C-alpha positions as CSV (number, residue, x, y, z in Angstrom):
1,M,72.3,-51.8,23.8
2,P,70.2,-49.4,21.6
3,I,70.0,-45.9,22.5
4,A,66.5,-44.6,23.2
5,S,65.3,-42.0,20.7
6,A,65.1,-38.5,21.9
7,Q,61.8,-36.8,22.2
8,E,61.0,-34.6,19.1
9,P,61.8,-30.9,19.8
10,V,58.3,-29.9,18.8
11,V,56.8,-31.6,21.9
12,G,56.1,-29.1,24.7
13,V,54.1,-26.1,25.8
14,W,54.1,-23.0,23.4
15,K,53.0,-19.4,23.7
16,T,50.8,-18.4,20.6
17,Q,51.0,-15.1,18.8
18,V,47.9,-13.9,20.7
19,G,49.2,-14.8,24.1
20,T,47.3,-18.0,24.8
21,T,49.1,-21.4,25.3
22,A,49.0,-24.6,23.4
23,T,50.5,-28.0,24.0
24,I,52.0,-30.2,21.2
25,A,52.2,-33.8,22.2
26,E,52.4,-37.2,20.6
27,C,49.1,-38.7,19.5
28,G,48.4,-41.6,17.1
29,N,51.2,-41.8,14.5
30,G,52.1,-38.1,14.9
31,Y,51.6,-35.1,16.9
32,C,48.5,-33.0,18.0
33,I,48.2,-29.4,19.0
34,T,45.7,-28.7,21.9
35,M,44.9,-25.3,23.2
36,K,45.5,-25.0,27.0
37,T,44.2,-21.5,27.7
38,G,41.8,-18.9,26.1
39,D,38.4,-19.3,24.6
40,H,39.4,-22.5,23.0
41,A,41.0,-24.3,25.9
42,G,40.9,-28.2,25.5
43,Q,40.2,-27.9,21.7
44,K,42.4,-29.9,19.4
45,I,43.5,-27.4,16.6
46,G,45.9,-29.5,14.6
47,S,47.6,-32.7,13.8
48,F,50.7,-33.4,11.8
49,T,53.4,-36.0,11.1
50,G,57.2,-35.8,10.5
51,E,60.5,-35.8,12.4
52,N,63.7,-33.9,13.0
53,G,61.8,-30.5,13.3
54,N,60.0,-30.7,10.0
55,F,56.4,-31.7,9.8
56,T,53.3,-31.6,7.6
57,G,49.6,-31.8,8.5
58,T,46.6,-29.7,9.2
59,I,45.8,-26.8,11.5
60,I,42.4,-25.4,12.4
61,E,42.0,-21.7,13.0
62,P,39.8,-22.0,16.1
63,D,37.8,-18.8,15.7
64,S,36.8,-19.3,12.0
65,K,37.0,-23.1,12.1
66,K,38.9,-22.9,8.7
67,T,41.3,-25.8,8.1
68,F,44.7,-25.1,6.7
69,D,47.1,-27.7,5.2
70,G,50.5,-26.7,6.0
71,V,54.0,-27.2,7.4
72,L,55.5,-26.8,10.8
73,T,59.2,-26.3,11.5
74,V,61.0,-26.1,14.8
75,S,64.1,-24.1,15.3
76,G,65.4,-23.9,19.0
77,D,62.5,-22.4,21.0
78,T,60.5,-21.3,18.1
79,V,57.9,-23.2,16.1
80,K,56.8,-21.7,12.7
81,M,53.6,-22.8,11.0
82,R,52.5,-21.9,7.5
83,G,49.2,-23.1,6.3
84,C,47.0,-22.6,3.2
85,T,43.4,-23.3,2.4
86,M,42.6,-24.0,-1.2
87,K,46.4,-23.1,-1.9
88,V,45.2,-19.5,-2.1
89,I,44.6,-18.1,1.4
90,C,47.8,-18.6,3.5
91,R,48.6,-17.7,7.1
92,S,51.9,-17.9,9.1
93,L,52.3,-18.2,12.8
94,I,55.3,-18.1,15.1
95,W,55.0,-19.5,18.6
96,T,57.7,-19.6,21.3
97,R,58.4,-22.3,23.8
98,L,57.4,-21.7,27.4
């Protein structure tokens, strides 16, 4: 009998650096980030694909609406995102699991 695959560790509710919360959940062939609280509640701000705690995709900065291509890694109860726009302007975020 096959063993059911475990849920990716990235799935869950996360506290952002500015104190709002976001949910990362499966969507389509990957994962989506949706804001749960704050001025951008309900807004999808990212999508990415990957597995085993390492992902690539796009993240949208909700205030400026800038799109960043980047990587997302999960380590324990921390998710780290690093994204760049035009490979020149880069930002890093660290969120913690709630």
